[in-house]
matplotlib code that plots the C-alpha trace (Angstrom):
import matplotlib.pyplot as plt

x = [-18.7, -17.9, -14.4, -13.7, -11.2, -9.9, -10.2, -8.0, -7.1, -3.8, -3.9, -4.6, -7.9, -9.4, -6.8, -7.1, -10.9, -10.7, -8.2, -10.0, -13.3, -11.7, -10.0, -13.0, -15.9, -17.5, -17.9, -15.6, -16.8, -14.8, -14.8, -14.0, -15.4, -14.9, -18.5, -18.4, -15.8, -18.6, -20.2, -17.0, -15.6, -12.0, -10.1, -7.6, -5.3, -3.7, -1.4, 0.7, 2.6, 4.4, 4.2, 3.6, 0.7, -0.9, -0.8, -2.1, -5.1, -5.8, -5.8, -7.9, -10.6, -10.3, -9.3, -6.1, -7.7, -10.4, -7.8, -5.5, -8.5, -9.2, -5.6, -5.3, -8.5, -6.7, -9.4, -8.5, -6.4, -4.2, -1.8, -0.4, 2.7, 2.5, -0.4, 2.2, 4.7, 2.1, 1.8, 5.3, 6.3, 8.0, 9.6, 12.7, 10.6, 8.7, 10.8, 8.8, 5.6, 4.3, 3.0, 0.3, 2.9, 1.3, 4.6, 7.8, 10.6, 11.2, 10.9, 14.1, 15.3, 17.3, 21.0, 22.6, 24.7, 21.7, 21.8, 18.5, 15.9, 13.0, 13.1, 10.6, 9.5, 9.2, 11.3, 11.4, 9.9, 11.4, 8.6, 10.0, 6.8, 5.0, 2.6, 1.1, -2.4, -1.9, 1.3, 0.6, -0.7, 2.0, 4.3, 7.7, 9.5, 6.9, 7.6, 5.7, 5.6, 7.4, 7.5, 9.0, 11.9, 11.5, 11.2, 10.9, 14.4, 13.5, 10.7, 10.7, 11.6, 8.4, 6.4, 8.4, 6.3, 8.6, 11.6, 13.0, 16.5, 17.4, 20.9, 22.5, 19.9, 17.4, 14.4, 11.2, 8.6, 5.8, 4.6, 2.0, 0.8, -2.4, -5.0, -3.0, -0.9, 1.1, 3.1, 5.5, 4.8, 1.5, -0.4, -3.1, -0.5, 1.2, -0.8, -1.3, 0.6, -0.9, -4.4, -3.7, -2.5, -5.7, -7.9, -6.1, -6.8, -10.5, -10.5, -8.8, -11.5, -14.2, -12.7, -12.8, -16.3, -17.5, -16.1]
y = [-3.7, -1.8, -1.8, 1.2, 0.7, 4.1, 4.2, 7.0, 5.3, 3.9, 0.4, -3.3, -2.9, -6.2, -8.4, -6.5, -6.7, -10.5, -11.1, -8.9, -10.6, -14.1, -13.3, -11.4, -13.1, -9.7, -7.3, -4.4, -1.1, 1.2, 4.8, 7.7, 10.7, 12.2, 12.0, 8.2, 7.9, 8.6, 5.2, 3.2, 1.5, 1.3, 2.5, 0.6, 2.6, 0.4, 1.6, 0.7, 3.2, 6.6, 8.6, 11.9, 10.6, 9.0, 12.3, 14.2, 11.9, 12.1, 15.9, 15.9, 13.8, 16.0, 13.0, 14.3, 16.4, 13.8, 11.0, 13.1, 13.8, 10.1, 9.3, 12.0, 10.7, 7.4, 5.5, 2.1, 2.4, 0.1, 1.4, -1.2, -0.8, 2.7, 3.4, 2.8, 5.2, 7.9, 8.1, 9.8, 13.3, 13.0, 10.6, 10.9, 9.4, 12.7, 15.6, 18.5, 16.5, 16.4, 13.1, 12.8, 13.5, 11.5, 9.8, 11.9, 11.0, 10.5, 7.6, 6.9, 4.7, 1.5, 2.2, 0.4, -1.6, -3.8, -5.5, -6.0, -3.2, -3.3, -5.6, -8.2, -11.5, -13.3, -12.1, -12.8, -10.1, -9.7, -8.8, -6.2, -5.8, -9.1, -7.3, -5.5, -6.9, -7.4, -9.4, -11.6, -14.6, -14.7, -17.7, -17.6, -16.6, -15.0, -14.4, -11.7, -10.7, -7.5, -5.3, -1.9, 0.4, 2.9, 2.5, 4.7, 5.6, 5.5, 5.5, 6.2, 3.0, 2.9, 2.8, 0.1, -3.0, -5.1, -4.8, -6.5, -7.0, -6.7, -6.4, -5.6, -2.9, -3.4, -1.1, -0.5, -2.7, -2.0, 0.6, 0.7, 3.7, 3.3, 2.1, 3.2, 0.5, 0.4, -2.3, -2.1, -5.7, -7.0, -9.1, -9.8, -11.7, -13.4, -16.5, -17.8, -15.1, -12.4, -13.6, -13.9, -10.3, -9.0, -11.2, -9.7, -6.2, -7.0, -8.5, -5.4, -3.2, -5.5, -5.3, -1.5, -1.4, -3.7, -1.5]
z = [5.8, 2.7, 1.2, -1.1, -3.8, -5.0, -8.8, -10.2, -13.5, -12.3, -10.9, -11.4, -9.8, -11.0, -9.4, -6.1, -6.2, -6.7, -4.0, -1.5, -2.4, -2.0, 1.3, 2.8, 1.1, 0.5, -2.4, -3.1, -4.4, -6.7, -5.6, -7.9, -6.1, -2.7, -1.6, -2.1, 0.7, 3.3, 2.6, 3.1, 6.2, 4.7, 1.7, -0.5, -2.8, -5.4, -8.2, -11.2, -13.2, -12.7, -9.4, -11.2, -13.4, -10.4, -8.4, -11.4, -11.7, -7.9, -8.1, -11.3, -9.5, -6.4, -4.3, -2.6, 0.2, 1.1, 1.1, 3.4, 5.7, 5.8, 6.7, 9.3, 10.9, 11.3, 9.4, 8.0, 4.9, 2.8, 0.1, -2.4, -4.5, -6.1, -3.7, -0.9, -2.5, -2.9, 0.9, 1.0, 0.2, -3.2, -5.7, -7.8, -10.6, -10.9, -9.6, -8.4, -7.9, -4.3, -3.0, -0.3, 2.3, 5.1, 5.8, 5.7, 3.3, -0.4, -2.8, -4.7, -7.6, -7.1, -8.0, -10.9, -8.4, -7.5, -10.9, -12.7, -12.4, -11.8, -8.8, -10.1, -8.6, -5.3, -2.4, 1.3, 3.5, 7.0, 9.5, 11.9, 13.9, 14.6, 16.8, 13.7, 13.3, 9.6, 9.9, 12.9, 10.9, 8.2, 7.8, 9.6, 6.4, 4.1, 0.4, -1.5, -5.2, -5.9, -9.1, -8.7, -9.6, -6.8, -3.0, 0.1, 1.2, 4.9, 7.4, 11.1, 13.0, 15.0, 11.7, 10.0, 9.6, 7.3, 5.0, 2.0, 0.7, -2.9, -4.5, -1.2, -0.3, 2.5, 2.0, 3.9, 2.2, 4.6, 7.1, 9.8, 11.7, 13.7, 11.2, 8.1, 6.3, 3.1, 1.3, -1.6, -2.7, -4.2, -1.7, -4.3, -6.4, -3.4, -2.9, 0.7, 2.6, 0.4, 1.0, 4.7, 4.8, 3.0, 5.3, 8.3, 7.0, 6.7, 10.2, 11.5, 10.0, 11.4, 14.8, 14.7, 13.5, 16.2, 19.0]

ax = plt.figure().add_subplot(projection="3d")
ax.plot(x, y, z, "-o")
ax.set_aspect("equal")
plt.show()
């Protein structure tokens, strides 16, 4: 099995590579061009930084359309942090910039009423869909590491995988639609539960490939 880590110049790729390698026991390949997608069994889109800069780089490398084609074909995909936010239509961080738009809705900024922004550190994640193959093996009250100022305002109920509460606001911290998943938190920085989630993602891909 080949895991493709989309390298568009915005993301903590090394930590994701190490965590995936540790959880899966296999190598992870960075992909920077569309024709490299063809050799992959799954794609992971990480991200740290600004929404607009990330979309600019994806367009510059001509990765927007092939990524959308991959998503629409329901091929295994995992978006992490900014890579999760990019799956939506837009972000108030970068007005006028279109996201990938695979999921409907906008990414918005935490209001000042929540207190300290960005939301940074460990926080409990409430799993709303225990039947999701990536979330089945998590502990009863899993904690994941979050670092973000923006979050998706809403997702359709049937796609919501998990949520997190911060400063009185409960936001969708994970989505799952078919073989496409995205999470606001960083599983690669979240110790046991994070490694379990990544291991489950790899197991999910293996199950698909073996059919």
